[in-house]
Backbone as numpy.savetxt, mean C-alpha at the origin, in Angstrom:
# Nx Ny Nz CAx CAy CAz Cx Cy Cz
-10.75 11.54 -17.57 -10.37 10.74 -16.39 -10.18 11.65 -15.18
-10.62 11.22 -14.05 -10.47 12.00 -12.84 -9.02 12.05 -12.43
-8.63 13.16 -11.78 -7.26 13.29 -11.32 -7.02 12.39 -10.12
-5.72 12.15 -9.83 -5.37 11.33 -8.68 -5.90 11.94 -7.40
-5.77 13.26 -7.24 -6.22 13.90 -6.01 -7.73 13.77 -5.83
-8.50 13.73 -6.92 -9.93 13.51 -6.82 -10.22 12.13 -6.27
-9.49 11.13 -6.75 -9.66 9.76 -6.25 -9.32 9.67 -4.78
-8.21 10.30 -4.40 -7.79 10.24 -3.00 -8.83 10.92 -2.11
-9.35 12.06 -2.55 -10.37 12.76 -1.77 -11.59 11.88 -1.59
-11.95 11.15 -2.65 -13.09 10.25 -2.55 -12.88 9.20 -1.49
-11.67 8.62 -1.45 -11.38 7.58 -0.47 -11.50 8.13 0.94
-10.93 9.31 1.18 -10.97 9.92 2.51 -12.41 10.19 2.94
-13.21 10.74 2.02 -14.61 11.03 2.33 -15.37 9.75 2.63
-15.14 8.72 1.79 -15.85 7.46 1.98 -15.57 6.86 3.34
-14.29 6.89 3.74 -13.92 6.25 5.00 -14.45 7.01 6.21
-14.93 8.23 6.01 -15.47 9.00 7.12 -16.98 8.87 7.22
-17.61 8.23 6.25 -19.06 8.09 6.24 -19.49 6.84 6.98
-20.64 6.91 7.61 -21.15 5.77 8.38 -21.29 4.54 7.53
-21.74 4.68 6.26 -21.96 3.52 5.42 -20.67 2.78 5.12
-19.53 3.48 5.19 -18.25 2.84 4.90 -17.61 2.28 6.15
-17.96 2.81 7.33 -17.30 2.39 8.55 -17.46 0.91 8.81
-18.62 0.37 8.45 -18.87 -1.03 8.75 -18.06 -1.97 7.87
-17.53 -1.46 6.76 -16.78 -2.30 5.83 -15.31 -1.91 5.75
-14.92 -0.80 6.35 -13.53 -0.37 6.31 -12.70 -1.20 7.28
-11.60 -1.74 6.79 -10.70 -2.58 7.60 -9.47 -1.83 8.06
-9.09 -0.77 7.34 -7.96 0.08 7.73 -8.12 1.43 7.06
-7.76 2.48 7.81 -7.77 3.83 7.26 -6.61 4.60 7.87
-5.59 4.90 7.06 -4.41 5.64 7.53 -4.19 6.86 6.65
-4.16 8.05 7.27 -3.96 9.27 6.49 -2.86 10.17 7.03
-2.38 9.97 8.26 -1.27 10.70 8.88 -1.60 12.15 9.24
-2.85 12.56 9.06 -3.20 13.95 9.36 -3.09 14.26 10.85
-3.23 13.25 11.70 -3.16 13.48 13.15 -1.74 13.42 13.69
-0.78 13.06 12.86 0.61 12.95 13.30 1.34 14.28 13.16
2.28 14.52 14.08 3.07 15.75 14.03 4.09 15.68 12.92
4.29 16.80 12.23 5.31 16.87 11.19 6.68 16.60 11.80
7.46 15.74 11.15 8.79 15.39 11.63 8.82 14.18 12.55
7.64 13.67 12.90 7.57 12.51 13.81 7.40 11.23 13.01
7.72 10.10 13.64 7.37 8.81 13.06 5.88 8.58 13.27
5.22 7.85 12.38 3.76 7.71 12.49 3.34 6.91 13.71
2.21 7.31 14.26 1.63 6.60 15.40 1.17 5.22 14.95
1.61 4.19 15.65 1.23 2.83 15.27 -0.25 2.55 15.54
-0.84 3.27 16.46 -2.27 3.15 16.74 -3.00 4.18 15.91
-3.81 3.74 14.95 -4.49 4.66 14.04 -5.74 5.23 14.69
-5.94 6.55 14.58 -7.11 7.17 15.21 -8.39 6.90 14.42
-9.52 7.01 15.10 -10.82 6.90 14.44 -11.17 5.49 14.04
-12.26 5.38 13.28 -12.71 4.08 12.78 -11.85 3.62 11.61
-11.69 2.30 11.44 -12.22 1.25 12.31 -11.33 1.02 13.51
-11.77 0.25 14.45 -10.93 -0.15 15.57 -10.25 -1.47 15.20
-9.01 -1.62 15.64 -8.29 -2.86 15.37 -7.30 -2.78 14.25
-7.28 -1.68 13.48 -6.26 -1.52 12.45 -5.02 -0.89 13.07
-3.86 -1.08 12.46 -2.63 -0.56 13.05 -1.50 -0.52 12.03
-0.45 0.23 12.40 0.80 0.22 11.65 1.80 -0.63 12.42
2.68 -1.31 11.69 3.70 -2.13 12.33 5.05 -1.86 11.69
6.03 -1.50 12.51 7.40 -1.34 12.05 8.32 -1.41 13.26
9.57 -1.80 13.03 10.52 -1.93 14.13 11.09 -0.56 14.49
11.54 -0.41 15.73 12.06 0.86 16.22 13.21 1.37 15.36
14.04 0.45 14.86 15.20 0.85 14.05 14.80 1.59 12.77
13.55 1.43 12.33 13.10 2.07 11.10 12.63 3.51 11.30
12.54 3.96 12.53 11.99 5.29 12.79 12.69 6.42 12.03
14.03 6.41 11.89 14.66 7.50 11.11 14.20 7.57 9.66
13.72 6.47 9.12 13.30 6.43 7.72 11.82 6.75 7.53
11.06 6.77 8.59 9.62 6.95 8.50 9.22 8.24 9.22
9.04 9.31 8.46 8.73 10.61 9.05 7.55 11.25 8.32
6.61 11.77 9.10 5.47 12.48 8.54 5.91 13.88 8.14
5.56 14.30 6.94 5.96 15.60 6.42 4.76 16.29 5.75
4.86 17.61 5.61 3.85 18.32 4.84 3.93 17.85 3.39
2.78 17.61 2.80 2.76 17.06 1.45 1.40 17.30 0.82
1.36 17.59 -0.49 0.09 17.81 -1.18 -0.52 16.55 -1.77
0.06 15.37 -1.50 -0.44 14.14 -2.11 -1.89 13.89 -1.73
-2.19 13.99 -0.45 -3.55 13.79 0.05 -3.67 14.55 1.35
-4.71 15.35 1.48 -4.80 16.17 2.69 -3.63 17.13 2.74
-3.01 17.26 3.91 -1.88 18.18 4.04 -0.59 17.49 4.46
-0.66 16.17 4.76 0.52 15.45 5.23 0.65 14.11 4.52
1.89 13.59 4.53 2.15 12.27 3.98 3.28 11.65 4.78
3.38 10.34 4.71 4.48 9.62 5.34 5.61 9.49 4.33
6.78 10.07 4.67 7.94 9.96 3.80 8.78 8.77 4.23
8.93 7.82 3.31 9.78 6.65 3.53 11.10 6.96 2.82
12.13 7.29 3.60 13.42 7.69 3.05 14.45 6.59 3.23
15.67 6.89 2.84 16.80 5.98 3.05 17.78 6.58 4.04
17.25 7.21 5.08 18.10 7.75 6.15 18.90 6.62 6.79
20.03 6.95 7.37 20.90 5.95 7.99 20.19 5.27 9.15
20.29 3.94 9.17 19.73 3.15 10.28 20.73 2.06 10.65
20.53 1.46 11.81 21.38 0.34 12.22 21.08 -0.87 11.34
21.98 -1.83 11.32 21.84 -3.00 10.47 20.71 -3.89 10.98
19.70 -4.09 10.15 18.58 -4.97 10.48 18.32 -5.88 9.30
17.59 -6.95 9.53 17.32 -7.90 8.46 16.42 -7.28 7.40
16.49 -7.83 6.19 15.76 -7.26 5.07 14.26 -7.21 5.27
13.68 -8.23 5.90 12.23 -8.24 6.06 11.75 -7.19 7.06
12.68 -6.59 7.81 12.31 -5.55 8.77 12.39 -4.14 8.16
12.88 -4.02 6.94 13.11 -2.71 6.33 11.86 -2.18 5.64
10.78 -2.11 6.41 9.55 -1.64 5.83 8.53 -1.27 6.89
7.33 -0.98 6.42 6.21 -0.67 7.30 5.00 -1.43 6.80
4.21 -1.97 7.73 3.03 -2.75 7.37 1.76 -2.06 7.85
0.77 -2.02 6.97 -0.55 -1.50 7.28 -1.46 -2.70 7.46
-1.83 -2.97 8.71 -2.56 -4.19 9.06 -4.03 -3.87 9.33
-4.90 -4.45 8.52 -6.32 -4.24 8.72 -6.86 -5.04 9.88
-8.05 -4.68 10.32 -8.68 -5.45 11.40 -9.10 -6.82 10.86
-9.37 -7.73 11.76 -9.71 -9.10 11.40 -10.97 -9.16 10.54
-10.92 -10.02 9.50 -12.07 -10.14 8.60 -12.07 -11.49 7.92
-13.17 -11.79 7.23 -13.29 -13.01 6.44 -12.59 -12.79 5.10
-11.47 -13.46 4.89 -10.67 -13.23 3.70 -11.29 -13.85 2.45
-12.29 -14.72 2.61 -12.93 -15.29 1.43 -13.79 -14.28 0.70
-14.10 -13.16 1.36 -14.86 -12.09 0.72 -13.91 -11.16 -0.03
-14.43 -10.43 -1.00 -13.60 -9.52 -1.78 -13.07 -8.40 -0.90
-11.78 -8.11 -1.03 -11.14 -7.04 -0.26 -10.42 -6.10 -1.22
-10.60 -4.79 -1.00 -9.92 -3.77 -1.79 -8.82 -3.12 -0.96
-7.63 -3.04 -1.54 -6.49 -2.34 -0.95 -6.21 -1.10 -1.79
-6.04 0.06 -1.13 -5.77 1.29 -1.88 -4.63 2.05 -1.21
-3.70 2.54 -2.03 -2.55 3.29 -1.51 -2.20 4.39 -2.48
-2.07 5.62 -1.97 -1.61 6.74 -2.79 -0.14 7.00 -2.49
0.64 7.28 -3.52 2.07 7.46 -3.29 2.75 8.25 -4.38
4.03 8.51 -4.16 4.87 9.18 -5.14 6.33 8.81 -4.88
7.03 8.39 -5.92 8.42 7.96 -5.81 9.32 9.02 -6.42
10.23 9.59 -5.62 11.09 10.67 -6.12 12.54 10.42 -5.78
13.43 11.01 -6.58 14.88 10.95 -6.38 15.42 9.52 -6.37
14.76 8.62 -7.08 15.21 7.24 -7.12 16.42 7.11 -8.04
17.40 6.31 -7.62 18.59 6.07 -8.43 18.78 4.59 -8.74
18.72 3.74 -7.72 18.99 2.32 -7.98 18.16 1.37 -7.13
17.23 1.88 -6.34 16.51 1.01 -5.40 15.04 0.85 -5.77
14.55 -0.37 -5.59 13.16 -0.69 -5.86 12.30 -0.44 -4.62
11.06 -0.04 -4.85 10.06 0.04 -3.79 9.14 -1.17 -3.95
8.97 -1.93 -2.86 8.13 -3.12 -2.90 6.84 -2.88 -2.14
5.74 -3.39 -2.69 4.45 -3.41 -2.00 3.97 -4.84 -1.97
3.85 -5.40 -0.78 3.46 -6.79 -0.61 2.11 -6.88 0.08
1.18 -7.60 -0.53 -0.12 -7.87 0.07 -0.11 -9.27 0.65
-0.71 -9.43 1.83 -0.75 -10.74 2.47 -1.98 -10.86 3.36
-2.12 -12.05 3.96 -3.21 -12.26 4.91 -2.83 -11.80 6.31
-1.64 -11.20 6.45 -1.16 -10.74 7.75 -0.45 -11.82 8.53
-0.36 -13.02 7.95 0.31 -14.14 8.61 1.29 -14.83 7.66
1.98 -14.01 6.86 3.08 -14.47 6.00 2.65 -15.26 4.78
1.36 -15.27 4.46 0.91 -15.95 3.24 0.65 -14.86 2.19
1.47 -14.83 1.13 1.42 -13.71 0.19 0.25 -13.74 -0.77
-0.25 -12.56 -1.09 -1.29 -12.39 -2.10 -0.67 -11.88 -3.39
0.10 -10.80 -3.29 0.70 -10.19 -4.48 1.91 -9.36 -4.08
2.80 -9.13 -5.04 3.88 -8.16 -4.87 3.92 -7.25 -6.08
3.89 -5.94 -5.82 4.06 -4.92 -6.85 5.37 -4.21 -6.58
6.17 -4.02 -7.62 7.46 -3.35 -7.49 7.49 -2.10 -8.36
7.92 -0.98 -7.77 8.16 0.24 -8.54 9.66 0.38 -8.71
10.12 0.32 -9.95 11.54 0.41 -10.26 12.00 1.87 -10.21
13.31 2.10 -10.13 13.81 3.48 -10.05 13.36 4.38 -11.20
13.16 3.80 -12.39 12.73 4.60 -13.54 11.22 4.72 -13.64
10.50 4.22 -12.63 9.05 4.32 -12.61 8.33 3.13 -13.21
9.07 2.18 -13.79 8.43 0.98 -14.31 7.78 0.19 -13.17
6.60 -0.34 -13.43 5.86 -1.09 -12.42 5.79 -2.56 -12.84
6.10 -3.45 -11.89 6.10 -4.88 -12.18 5.25 -5.63 -11.16
4.66 -6.74 -11.60 3.96 -7.66 -10.73 4.72 -8.98 -10.71
5.02 -9.47 -9.50 5.72 -10.74 -9.36 4.82 -11.88 -9.82
5.42 -12.83 -10.54 4.63 -13.88 -11.19 4.24 -15.04 -10.29
5.11 -15.44 -9.34 4.78 -16.58 -8.49 5.58 -16.49 -7.20
5.35 -17.46 -6.31 5.93 -17.35 -4.97 7.41 -17.74 -4.90
8.06 -17.95 -6.06 9.51 -18.07 -6.07 10.17 -16.70 -6.16
9.39 -15.67 -6.52 9.86 -14.29 -6.66 11.01 -14.17 -7.68
11.08 -15.11 -8.62 12.18 -15.13 -9.58 11.90 -14.30 -10.83
10.62 -14.16 -11.20 10.28 -13.43 -12.41 9.12 -12.48 -12.15
8.98 -11.49 -13.02 7.90 -10.52 -12.88 7.47 -10.04 -14.25
6.32 -9.38 -14.30 5.76 -8.86 -15.54 5.61 -7.35 -15.44
6.12 -6.63 -16.45 5.97 -5.17 -16.49 4.55 -4.82 -16.89
3.93 -3.87 -16.16 2.55 -3.50 -16.47 2.39 -2.03 -16.82
3.46 -1.23 -16.74 3.34 0.19 -17.06 4.38 1.01 -16.33
4.19 2.33 -16.33 5.18 3.24 -15.73 4.46 4.39 -15.03
4.86 4.67 -13.79 4.28 5.80 -13.05 5.25 6.96 -12.94
6.50 6.78 -13.41 7.49 7.85 -13.32 7.62 8.35 -11.90
7.63 9.66 -11.75 7.63 10.27 -10.42 6.29 10.94 -10.13
5.25 10.52 -10.84 3.92 11.09 -10.65 3.26 10.58 -9.37
2.39 11.41 -8.82 1.50 10.93 -7.76 0.57 9.89 -8.38
0.35 8.79 -7.66 -0.46 7.71 -8.21 -1.28 7.06 -7.09
-2.36 6.43 -7.47 -3.18 5.65 -6.55 -3.25 4.22 -7.06
-2.86 3.28 -6.21 -2.85 1.87 -6.56 -4.04 1.20 -5.88
-4.84 0.49 -6.66 -6.03 -0.18 -6.13 -5.95 -1.67 -6.48
-5.87 -2.50 -5.46 -5.93 -3.95 -5.64 -7.32 -4.44 -5.29
-7.88 -5.30 -6.12 -9.12 -6.00 -5.83 -8.78 -7.48 -5.68
-8.97 -8.04 -4.50 -8.50 -9.40 -4.24 -9.66 -10.36 -3.97
-9.55 -11.56 -4.52 -10.56 -12.61 -4.35 -9.83 -13.87 -3.89
-9.62 -14.00 -2.59 -8.84 -15.12 -2.06 -9.47 -16.46 -2.37
-10.77 -16.52 -2.44 -11.44 -17.79 -2.71 -11.10 -18.35 -4.08
-10.85 -17.46 -5.05 -10.51 -17.89 -6.41 -9.02 -17.75 -6.70
-8.26 -17.23 -5.73 -6.82 -17.02 -5.88 -6.49 -16.06 -7.03
-7.36 -15.07 -7.23 -7.17 -14.08 -8.30 -7.21 -12.66 -7.73
-6.55 -11.74 -8.44 -6.64 -10.33 -8.07 -6.55 -9.46 -9.32
-7.07 -8.23 -9.20 -6.95 -7.20 -10.22 -6.19 -6.03 -9.62
-5.56 -5.23 -10.47 -4.92 -4.01 -9.98 -5.14 -2.89 -10.98
-5.44 -1.70 -10.45 -5.59 -0.48 -11.24 -4.69 0.58 -10.63
-3.96 1.30 -11.48 -3.11 2.40 -11.02 -3.53 3.65 -11.76
-3.97 4.65 -11.00 -4.42 5.91 -11.56 -3.33 6.95 -11.37
-2.93 7.61 -12.45 -1.83 8.57 -12.43 -2.35 9.98 -12.65
-1.47 10.96 -12.43 -1.84 12.36 -12.66 -2.14 12.61 -14.14
-1.34 12.01 -15.02 -1.54 12.17 -16.45 -1.45 10.81 -17.12
-2.09 10.71 -18.27 -2.04 9.46 -19.01 -3.11 8.49 -18.56
-3.31 7.43 -19.34 -4.36 6.46 -19.01 -4.00 5.64 -17.78
-5.03 5.13 -17.13 -4.82 4.25 -15.98 -4.18 2.94 -16.44
-3.40 2.36 -15.55 -2.83 1.03 -15.78 -3.79 0.02 -15.16
-4.22 -0.96 -15.95 -5.18 -1.94 -15.45 -4.75 -3.35 -15.82
-4.72 -4.22 -14.83 -4.40 -5.64 -15.05 -5.47 -6.46 -14.32
-6.03 -7.45 -14.99 -7.10 -8.25 -14.40 -6.76 -9.73 -14.38
-7.38 -10.41 -13.42 -7.34 -11.88 -13.35 -5.92 -12.42 -13.18
-5.12 -11.76 -12.34 -3.78 -12.25 -12.04 -3.86 -13.34 -10.98
-2.95 -14.31 -11.08 -2.87 -15.35 -10.06 -2.19 -14.83 -8.81
-2.76 -15.18 -7.64 -2.11 -14.83 -6.38 -0.83 -15.64 -6.19
0.06 -15.14 -5.33 1.32 -15.83 -5.08 1.11 -17.10 -4.26
0.15 -17.08 -3.35 -0.24 -18.31 -2.64 -1.14 -19.11 -3.57
-0.84 -20.39 -3.75 -1.53 -21.19 -4.77 -2.59 -22.13 -4.21
-2.78 -22.13 -2.89 -3.81 -22.95 -2.27 -4.59 -22.07 -1.30
-5.87 -21.87 -1.58 -6.68 -20.96 -0.77 -6.75 -21.37 0.69
-6.64 -22.67 0.96 -6.71 -23.13 2.35 -5.45 -22.77 3.14
-4.40 -22.30 2.46 -3.18 -21.89 3.16 -3.38 -20.56 3.89
-4.31 -19.73 3.40 -4.55 -18.45 4.03 -5.16 -18.64 5.42
-4.71 -17.81 6.35 -5.34 -17.77 7.67 -6.69 -17.08 7.55
-7.70 -17.65 8.16 -9.02 -17.03 8.08 -9.79 -17.29 9.38
-10.29 -16.26 10.09 -10.23 -14.86 9.67 -8.79 -14.34 9.62
-8.60 -13.35 8.74 -7.27 -12.82 8.47 -7.20 -11.35 8.83
-5.98 -10.80 8.80 -5.78 -9.37 8.95 -5.11 -8.88 7.66
-5.90 -8.56 6.64 -5.32 -8.15 5.36 -4.29 -7.04 5.56
-3.13 -7.22 4.93 -2.00 -6.34 5.19 -1.32 -5.93 3.89
-0.96 -4.65 3.80 -0.10 -4.18 2.71 1.16 -3.60 3.33
2.30 -4.11 2.90 3.59 -3.68 3.43 4.38 -2.96 2.35
5.05 -1.88 2.74 5.91 -1.12 1.83 7.33 -1.22 2.35
8.27 -1.58 1.47 9.65 -1.74 1.89 10.62 -1.26 0.83
11.86 -1.02 1.26 12.94 -0.59 0.39 14.23 -1.14 0.98
14.97 -1.90 0.19 16.19 -2.55 0.69 17.43 -1.67 0.53
17.25 -0.43 0.06 18.38 0.47 -0.13 19.10 0.81 1.16
20.38 1.14 1.03 21.20 1.46 2.19 21.26 2.97 2.43
21.34 3.74 1.36 21.43 5.19 1.49 20.98 5.84 0.19
20.84 7.16 0.22 20.43 7.89 -0.98 19.35 8.90 -0.68
18.98 9.68 -1.72 18.00 10.76 -1.57 16.58 10.31 -1.89
16.41 9.05 -2.23 15.09 8.56 -2.61 14.08 8.68 -1.49
12.87 9.11 -1.85 11.74 9.16 -0.91 10.51 8.57 -1.60
9.87 7.62 -0.94 8.55 7.19 -1.38 7.55 7.78 -0.39
6.75 8.73 -0.88 5.77 9.41 -0.04 4.44 8.68 -0.12
3.87 8.37 1.04 2.59 7.67 1.11 1.54 8.64 1.62
0.57 8.96 0.77 -0.45 9.93 1.15 -1.48 9.36 2.09
-2.05 8.23 1.72 -2.94 7.50 2.62 -3.12 6.08 2.14
-3.63 5.24 3.02 -3.82 3.83 2.73 -5.18 3.42 3.28
-5.91 2.61 2.53 -7.16 2.06 3.06 -7.30 0.61 2.61
-7.94 -0.17 3.45 -8.30 -1.55 3.13 -9.78 -1.68 3.46
-10.56 -2.20 2.52 -12.01 -2.18 2.70 -12.67 -3.38 2.02
-13.85 -3.73 2.51 -14.68 -4.74 1.88 -15.77 -4.09 1.02
-15.69 -2.79 0.86 -16.65 -2.06 0.03 -15.94 -1.50 -1.20
-16.45 -1.81 -2.36 -15.89 -1.31 -3.62 -16.13 0.20 -3.73
-15.12 1.00 -4.06 -15.34 2.42 -4.29 -16.36 2.60 -5.41
-17.40 3.40 -5.18 -18.50 3.51 -6.11 -18.08 4.15 -7.42
-16.94 4.91 -7.42 -16.49 5.55 -8.65 -15.32 4.81 -9.28
-15.00 3.64 -8.78 -13.89 2.88 -9.32 -14.22 2.40 -10.72
-13.25 2.53 -11.68 -13.54 2.10 -13.05 -13.71 0.58 -13.14
């Protein structure tokens, strides 16, 4: 099995090639951001129209740092002290450019969860207009869960990433209300789940054209936990080396 860093390198190379530019909806790598700064909401390079979204109050928690996850930098999502804000604002959203959501869309995110004690990391996929596709949760012990329905009351355990660097790949089919997810780790077999039901149960509820979005959040108040994000991409082109 290829290492996580090999997969990440493939994604970065693909997004820089002309053949991928026409299908790439978002490409965020943080290499152009200064170490110690909050990430630039306007993403450089192709494609045009993709962006990061977060409230000003979150800036102390979102800092670009030197990191070997992908390239030379990563976005560290910490639990630094911030003013009191509502729960839905305690995150960052990666918003792709406008596209036809009825076509297959791939979401990819590389990350690493460290120093976790009691707080969950949430990853929410949506159409960019509050209609959910999926929620993946990384528990403090590295257990990974997928939320079962839009009541958010129950979830299914699908594996464990521990504190390893990992790449999460969602394959979404809004027209059929189904998605697949693959998680590639530094060691051990990949975690693979297929044919999961989306959280939105009526395809006509999705906004279309949509801005496919993956949001990362943490409801923790304080602590040493850091979720490092190496890079994120959203694309209508399947990675050619994807299992």
